[in-house]
C-alpha positions as CSV (number, residue, x, y, z in Angstrom):
1,M,-7.7,35.5,14.9
2,E,-4.9,38.0,15.6
3,S,-1.4,37.9,14.1
4,Q,1.9,37.7,15.9
5,P,2.8,41.0,17.6
6,S,5.5,42.9,15.5
7,K,7.3,44.2,18.5
8,P,8.7,42.3,21.6
9,C,7.1,44.9,24.0
10,N,4.0,46.9,24.2
11,D,3.8,50.7,24.7
12,A,4.0,50.2,28.5
13,G,7.3,48.3,28.1
14,R,5.8,44.9,29.0
15,V,7.0,41.9,27.1
16,I,4.3,40.6,24.8
17,N,6.3,38.6,22.2
18,I,9.0,35.9,22.7
19,S,10.0,34.1,19.6
20,L,13.0,31.6,19.9
21,R,12.0,29.2,17.2
22,N,14.8,26.7,16.2
23,T,17.4,28.4,18.4
24,G,18.7,25.2,19.9
25,L,18.3,26.4,23.5
26,S,18.1,22.9,25.1
27,G,16.8,22.7,28.6
28,T,13.5,22.5,30.5
29,L,10.6,24.9,30.9
30,H,10.9,24.8,34.7
31,G,13.5,27.6,34.6
32,F,11.2,29.9,32.7
33,S,9.7,32.6,35.0
34,F,6.1,32.6,33.8
35,S,5.0,35.0,36.5
36,S,7.4,37.7,35.1
37,F,5.5,37.9,31.8
38,P,1.9,38.7,32.7
39,R,1.2,40.4,29.4
40,L,2.8,37.8,27.2
41,A,0.7,37.2,24.1
42,Y,3.0,35.2,21.9
43,L,5.4,32.5,22.9
44,D,7.2,30.4,20.2
45,L,9.7,27.8,21.4
46,T,9.3,25.4,18.4
47,G,12.3,23.1,17.8
48,S,14.3,24.5,20.7
49,G,15.6,21.3,22.2
50,L,13.2,21.4,25.2
51,F,12.8,18.3,27.4
52,G,11.1,17.4,30.6
53,T,7.5,18.3,31.6
54,I,5.3,21.3,31.1
55,P,5.1,23.1,34.5
56,P,1.7,24.0,35.8
57,E,2.9,27.6,36.1
58,V,2.1,28.0,32.3
59,G,-1.4,28.8,33.5
60,L,-0.2,32.2,34.8
61,L,0.1,33.5,31.2
62,S,-3.4,34.8,31.3
63,H,-3.0,37.0,28.2
64,L,-1.3,34.3,26.0
65,K,-2.9,33.9,22.6
66,F,-0.3,31.9,20.7
67,L,1.7,29.0,22.2
68,F,4.1,27.0,20.1
69,I,6.1,24.4,22.0
70,D,6.0,21.7,19.2
71,T,8.9,19.7,17.8
72,N,10.7,19.3,21.1
73,K,11.3,16.4,23.5
74,L,8.7,17.2,26.1
75,D,7.2,14.4,28.0
76,G,4.7,13.9,30.8
77,S,1.1,15.1,30.6
78,I,-0.6,18.4,29.8
79,P,-1.1,20.2,33.1
80,P,-4.8,21.0,33.8
81,E,-3.7,24.6,34.4
82,V,-3.5,25.0,30.6
83,G,-7.3,25.4,30.8
84,Q,-6.7,28.8,32.5
85,L,-5.3,30.3,29.3
86,S,-8.7,31.7,28.4
87,S,-7.3,34.0,25.7
88,M,-5.6,31.2,23.8
89,E,-6.2,31.1,20.1
90,V,-3.5,28.9,18.7
91,F,-1.9,26.0,20.6
92,F,0.8,23.8,19.1
93,L,2.0,20.9,21.2
94,C,2.7,18.5,18.3
95,S,5.7,16.2,17.8
96,N,6.8,15.7,21.4
97,Y,6.6,12.7,23.7
98,L,3.7,13.9,25.8
99,N,1.5,11.1,27.2
100,G,-1.4,10.3,29.5
101,S,-4.9,11.6,29.0
102,V,-5.8,15.0,27.7
103,P,-7.3,17.2,30.5
104,P,-10.9,18.1,30.1
105,S,-9.9,21.7,31.0
106,L,-8.9,22.2,27.4
107,G,-12.6,22.7,26.8
108,N,-12.3,26.0,28.7
109,L,-10.3,27.5,25.8
110,S,-13.3,29.2,24.4
111,H,-11.3,31.3,21.9
112,I,-9.1,28.5,20.5
113,S,-9.1,28.3,16.7
114,L,-6.1,25.9,16.1
115,L,-5.4,23.0,18.4
116,F,-2.6,20.8,17.2
117,I,-1.4,18.0,19.6
118,Y,-0.6,15.4,17.0
119,D,2.4,13.0,17.0
120,N,2.6,12.4,20.7
121,L,1.7,9.5,23.0
122,F,-1.6,10.6,24.4
123,S,-4.1,7.8,25.3
124,G,-7.5,7.3,26.7
125,F,-10.7,8.8,25.5
126,I,-10.8,12.2,23.7
127,P,-12.4,14.5,26.3
128,S,-15.9,15.5,25.2
129,D,-15.2,18.9,26.8
130,I,-13.3,19.9,23.6
131,G,-16.8,20.2,22.1
132,N,-17.2,23.3,24.2
133,S,-14.6,25.1,22.1
134,K,-16.9,26.2,19.4
135,S,-14.4,28.6,17.8
136,I,-12.1,25.7,16.7
137,F,-11.7,25.4,13.0
138,N,-8.5,23.2,12.8
139,L,-8.3,20.3,15.2
140,D,-5.4,17.8,14.8
141,L,-5.2,14.9,17.3
142,S,-3.6,12.4,14.9
143,S,-0.8,10.0,15.5
144,N,-1.5,9.3,19.2
145,Q,-3.0,6.4,21.1
146,F,-6.6,7.6,21.7
147,S,-9.3,5.0,22.0
148,G,-13.0,4.8,22.2
149,P,-15.6,6.8,20.1
150,I,-15.5,10.3,18.7
151,P,-17.2,12.3,21.5
152,L,-20.9,13.2,20.7
153,F,-20.2,16.8,21.7
154,F,-17.9,17.1,18.6
155,G,-21.1,17.8,16.8
156,N,-21.1,21.2,18.5
157,L,-17.9,22.3,16.6
158,S,-19.9,24.1,13.9
159,N,-16.9,26.2,12.6
160,L,-14.7,23.2,12.0
161,K,-12.8,23.2,8.7
162,S,-10.2,20.5,9.3
163,L,-10.4,17.4,11.6
164,Y,-7.5,15.0,11.8
165,L,-7.9,11.9,14.0
166,Y,-5.9,9.4,11.9
167,G,-3.4,7.1,13.4
168,N,-5.2,6.3,16.7
169,S,-7.2,3.4,18.0
170,L,-10.6,5.0,17.9
171,S,-13.6,2.7,17.5
172,S,-17.4,2.5,17.2
173,P,-19.4,3.8,14.3
174,I,-18.5,7.2,12.8
175,L,-20.7,10.0,14.1
176,S,-23.5,10.9,11.6
177,S,-23.5,14.4,13.2
178,L,-20.2,15.1,11.4
179,G,-22.4,15.5,8.3
180,K,-23.6,18.8,9.8
181,F,-20.2,20.5,9.3
182,K,-20.9,22.2,6.0
183,S,-17.7,24.3,6.4
184,L,-15.6,21.1,6.7
185,I,-12.8,20.9,4.1
186,D,-10.6,18.1,5.3
187,L,-11.7,15.0,7.2
188,Q,-9.1,12.3,8.0
189,L,-10.2,9.4,10.1
190,N,-8.0,6.8,8.6
191,E,-5.9,4.2,10.5
192,N,-8.3,3.6,13.3
193,Q,-10.7,0.9,14.2
194,F,-14.0,2.5,13.2
195,T,-16.8,0.1,12.3
196,G,-20.2,0.4,10.6
197,Y,-21.3,2.3,7.6
198,I,-20.2,5.6,6.0
199,P,-22.9,7.9,7.3
200,R,-25.3,9.0,4.5
201,S,-25.2,12.4,6.1
202,F,-21.8,12.9,4.6
203,G,-23.6,13.8,1.4
204,N,-24.2,17.2,3.1
205,L,-20.5,17.9,3.3
206,T,-20.5,19.9,0.0
207,S,-17.3,21.9,0.9
208,L,-15.3,18.8,1.8
209,S,-12.1,18.4,-0.4
210,T,-10.4,15.4,1.3
211,L,-12.1,12.4,2.9
212,R,-9.8,9.7,4.2
213,L,-11.4,6.6,5.9
214,S,-8.8,4.0,5.0
215,K,-7.5,1.2,7.2
216,N,-10.5,0.9,9.4
217,E,-13.2,-1.8,9.8
218,L,-16.0,-0.1,7.9
219,F,-18.4,-2.3,5.9
220,G,-21.5,-2.1,3.8
221,S,-21.8,-0.4,0.5
222,I,-20.5,3.0,-0.6
223,P,-23.6,5.2,-0.3
224,D,-25.0,7.0,-3.4
225,E,-24.9,10.2,-1.3
226,I,-21.2,10.4,-1.7
227,G,-21.9,11.8,-5.2
228,K,-23.3,15.0,-3.7
229,M,-19.8,15.9,-2.2
230,R,-19.0,18.0,-5.3
231,S,-15.9,19.6,-3.9
232,L,-14.2,16.3,-3.1
233,S,-10.7,16.0,-4.5
234,V,-9.5,13.0,-2.5
235,L,-11.6,9.9,-1.6
236,D,-9.6,7.3,0.2
237,L,-11.5,4.2,1.4
238,N,-8.6,1.7,1.1
239,E,-8.4,-1.4,3.3
240,N,-11.9,-1.7,4.7
241,Q,-14.6,-4.3,4.2
242,F,-16.8,-2.4,1.7
243,K,-18.8,-4.6,-0.7
244,G,-21.3,-4.1,-3.5
245,V,-20.8,-2.0,-6.7
246,L,-19.2,1.3,-7.2
247,P,-22.1,3.8,-7.2
248,P,-22.3,5.7,-10.6
249,S,-22.9,8.9,-8.6
250,I,-19.1,9.0,-8.0
251,S,-18.9,10.2,-11.6
252,N,-20.5,13.4,-10.4
253,L,-17.4,14.3,-8.4
254,T,-15.9,16.4,-11.2
255,N,-13.1,17.8,-8.9
256,L,-11.9,14.3,-7.9
257,K,-8.2,13.7,-8.4
258,E,-7.6,10.6,-6.2
259,L,-9.9,7.7,-5.9
260,A,-8.5,5.0,-3.6
261,L,-10.5,1.8,-3.0
262,L,-7.7,-0.8,-2.5
263,Y,-8.3,-4.1,-0.8
264,N,-12.1,-4.1,-0.1
265,H,-14.7,-6.6,-1.4
266,L,-16.2,-4.4,-4.1
267,S,-17.6,-6.0,-7.2
268,G,-19.4,-5.4,-10.5
269,S,-18.1,-3.3,-13.3
270,I,-16.6,0.2,-13.3
271,P,-19.1,2.9,-14.4
272,P,-17.9,4.0,-17.9
273,S,-18.7,7.6,-16.8
274,L,-15.8,7.3,-14.3
275,G,-13.6,8.0,-17.4
276,N,-15.0,11.5,-17.6
277,L,-13.1,12.5,-14.4
278,I,-9.6,13.9,-14.7
279,L,-8.0,11.6,-12.1
280,R,-4.3,11.7,-11.0
281,E,-4.6,8.4,-9.0
282,L,-7.0,5.5,-9.5
283,L,-6.4,2.7,-7.0
284,L,-8.8,-0.3,-7.4
285,S,-6.5,-3.3,-6.6
286,G,-7.5,-6.2,-4.4
287,N,-11.3,-6.2,-5.1
288,H,-13.7,-8.3,-7.2
289,F,-14.3,-5.9,-10.0
290,A,-15.0,-7.4,-13.4
291,G,-15.9,-6.3,-16.9
292,Y,-13.9,-3.8,-19.0
293,L,-11.7,-0.9,-18.0
294,P,-13.4,2.4,-19.0
295,Y,-12.1,3.2,-22.5
296,N,-11.6,6.9,-21.6
297,I,-9.9,6.4,-18.3
298,C,-7.0,8.7,-19.1
299,Q,-8.7,11.0,-21.6
300,G,-7.8,14.0,-19.3
301,G,-4.1,13.2,-19.7
302,A,-3.5,13.6,-15.9
303,L,-3.4,9.9,-14.7
304,E,-0.2,9.2,-12.8
305,I,-1.0,6.2,-10.6
306,F,-3.1,3.5,-12.2
307,T,-3.5,0.3,-10.1
308,V,-6.3,-2.3,-10.8
309,S,-4.4,-5.5,-10.0
310,E,-5.9,-8.6,-8.4
311,N,-9.4,-8.2,-9.9
312,H,-11.3,-9.9,-12.7
313,F,-11.0,-7.3,-15.5
314,Q,-11.1,-8.6,-19.0
315,G,-10.7,-7.2,-22.5
316,T,-7.9,-5.0,-23.8
317,I,-6.0,-2.1,-22.3
318,P,-7.9,1.1,-23.2
319,T,-6.5,3.2,-26.0
320,S,-6.5,6.2,-23.7
321,V,-3.9,4.4,-21.5
322,R,-1.6,4.0,-24.5
323,N,-1.6,7.7,-25.1
324,C,-1.3,8.6,-21.4
325,T,2.2,10.0,-21.1
326,S,1.6,11.2,-17.5
327,L,1.7,7.7,-16.1
328,I,4.3,7.0,-13.3
329,R,3.1,3.7,-11.8
330,V,0.9,1.0,-13.4
331,H,-0.4,-2.2,-11.8
332,L,-2.5,-4.3,-14.1
333,N,-1.3,-7.7,-12.8
334,G,-3.6,-10.6,-11.8
335,N,-6.5,-10.0,-14.2
336,N,-7.8,-11.5,-17.4
337,L,-6.7,-8.8,-19.7
338,T,-5.6,-9.6,-23.2
339,G,-4.3,-8.0,-26.4
340,N,-1.1,-7.6,-28.3
341,I,1.4,-6.3,-25.8
342,S,3.5,-4.6,-28.4
343,E,0.5,-2.5,-29.5
344,A,-1.2,-1.9,-26.2
345,L,1.4,0.4,-24.7
346,A,3.6,3.2,-25.9
347,I,6.5,5.4,-24.7
348,Y,6.1,7.0,-21.2
349,P,8.6,9.6,-20.2
350,N,7.7,9.5,-16.5
351,L,7.0,5.8,-16.0
352,T,9.0,4.1,-13.2
353,F,7.0,0.9,-12.6
354,I,4.7,-1.3,-14.6
355,D,3.4,-4.8,-13.8
356,L,1.4,-6.7,-16.5
357,S,2.0,-10.2,-15.1
358,R,-0.6,-12.9,-14.8
359,N,-2.8,-11.9,-17.6
360,N,-3.4,-13.2,-21.2
361,F,-1.3,-10.7,-23.2
362,Y,0.4,-12.0,-26.3
363,G,2.7,-10.7,-29.0
364,E,6.2,-9.6,-28.7
365,I,7.9,-7.3,-26.3
366,S,8.1,-3.8,-27.8
367,S,11.4,-2.0,-28.2
368,N,9.6,1.1,-26.8
369,W,10.5,-0.1,-23.3
370,G,14.0,1.0,-24.0
371,K,12.7,4.6,-24.6
372,C,11.2,5.0,-21.1
373,P,14.0,6.9,-19.4
374,K,12.8,6.5,-15.8
375,L,11.6,2.9,-15.9
376,D,13.0,0.9,-12.9
377,T,10.7,-2.2,-12.9
378,L,9.1,-4.1,-15.8
379,N,7.2,-7.3,-15.1
380,V,5.4,-9.1,-17.9
381,S,5.7,-12.6,-16.4
382,M,3.0,-15.4,-16.8
383,N,1.5,-14.2,-20.1
384,N,1.7,-15.6,-23.6
385,I,4.5,-13.5,-25.0
386,T,6.5,-14.7,-27.9
387,G,9.5,-13.6,-29.9
388,G,12.8,-12.4,-28.6
389,I,14.1,-9.8,-26.1
390,P,14.6,-6.5,-27.9
391,R,18.1,-5.2,-27.6
392,E,16.7,-1.7,-27.0
393,I,15.9,-2.7,-23.4
394,G,19.6,-2.3,-22.8
395,N,19.0,1.5,-23.1
396,S,16.8,1.5,-19.9
397,S,19.6,2.8,-17.7
398,Q,17.4,3.0,-14.6
399,L,16.1,-0.5,-14.9
400,Q,16.5,-2.4,-11.6
401,A,14.0,-5.3,-12.0
402,L,13.1,-7.2,-15.2
403,D,10.8,-10.2,-15.0
404,L,10.0,-12.0,-18.3
405,S,9.5,-15.4,-16.8
406,L,6.9,-18.0,-17.8
407,N,6.2,-16.9,-21.3
408,H,7.3,-18.3,-24.7
409,I,10.2,-16.0,-25.3
410,V,12.9,-17.5,-27.6
411,G,16.3,-16.7,-28.9
412,E,19.5,-15.4,-27.4
413,I,19.6,-12.8,-24.6
414,P,20.9,-9.6,-26.2
415,K,24.3,-8.6,-25.0
416,E,23.0,-5.0,-24.6
417,L,21.3,-6.1,-21.4
418,G,24.8,-6.2,-19.9
419,K,24.8,-2.4,-19.9
420,L,22.1,-2.3,-17.3
421,N,24.3,-1.4,-14.4
422,S,21.3,-0.7,-12.0
423,L,19.8,-4.2,-12.6
424,T,19.5,-6.2,-9.4
425,K,16.7,-8.6,-10.4
426,L,16.5,-10.5,-13.6
427,I,14.0,-13.4,-14.0
428,L,13.9,-15.3,-17.3
429,R,12.9,-18.8,-16.2
430,G,10.2,-20.8,-18.0
431,N,11.1,-19.5,-21.5
432,Q,12.9,-21.0,-24.5
433,R,16.0,-18.9,-24.8
434,A,19.7,-19.4,-25.2
435,V,22.0,-17.8,-22.6
436,T,25.5,-17.0,-23.7
437,L,28.3,-17.3,-21.2
438,S,29.6,-13.8,-22.0
439,F,26.2,-12.4,-21.1
440,I,26.1,-14.2,-17.8
441,N,29.6,-13.0,-16.9
442,K,28.7,-9.4,-17.8
443,V,25.5,-9.4,-15.8
444,C,27.2,-11.0,-12.8
445,S,30.0,-8.5,-12.8
446,S,27.5,-5.6,-12.9
447,L,25.5,-7.1,-10.1
448,E,28.6,-7.5,-8.0
449,A,29.6,-3.9,-8.6
């Protein structure tokens, strides 16, 4: 792929480069004299305030290689004459209001390498003719209203490195032929209506770094072959209908940073070897997992988002979590976890949210919560917590929500809580504590402010 010409004109004095990116021109393309620029190779009108339709005369730019008319207010359909731009290599139409079906003539762009038409209102089937453009390596059709299956001829796009089809209404099973794209690095099919199984052929995608299949209607088990995708960094299978156990082969994905399995029907225990991965995000909430949390789940010291709520986990919080200072958000609520809550957790400099509610924790609330400088939500409701409220919690200046309800907390509410100027939600019901009038007045005045 060639780069942008460095000069506006060639040696013969013909204009080859027009770059008016973000110039705020405002107007339509119908006043542009396409026939006056027969040698134009580069046209950039990104973010120029353009509106109206794309005129068919754009097909006269027979030498055009780069066309950027994204981030405008263009509407209407893509004129079929775009298919006459046989030299086109890069085509950006994204972030407009274009609609209708995509013309099959786009399949005539035999030299196209980047085709980005995302964030529009295109509908209908994706034309199979795009499969003729075998030089494409980045194809982004996301955030439109496409329906139907992925065209079979997509299997011809052997040079594809990135395929983005998320945010449409595509359906039917996912093509197993996508497993032939050994150069594929990024595959995002999330937020559609795909059904069926994850193709076992995906195990051949050994260069794939990101796989997003969330918010579809996929079912069956997660195939063992997924453990062969050794380059995988992100595996997002949230909000489908997967069932069965988590295959131990996932522990082979040594580059994995994000494992997202929220709201499926997965069951069984978590393979202990999962703790050998250096994950940043582990999202397992809303399944039927049971057993114990892997003891070494944060041994790599990188875990930031840890959510395992609404499962059937038992036992204590792993020691590695106590020492995991990288944590930002933690959801352990709705399990059968136990242990002394004052000993299970420590001081977390980056923690903003933690929910330990609806478990079997006991002991007293630790004063360490007052030493978490970014904490905005603390929920330990519906446990067996005893003792009083430590006055140190009043040092949590960012705290917005504090829920200690339905425990066995006793004693007076410390006046230091009145310093929590960001507090908007305080729930203490179902305990045995004394509330002083001065505290109520202080909290009410801070909430009103």
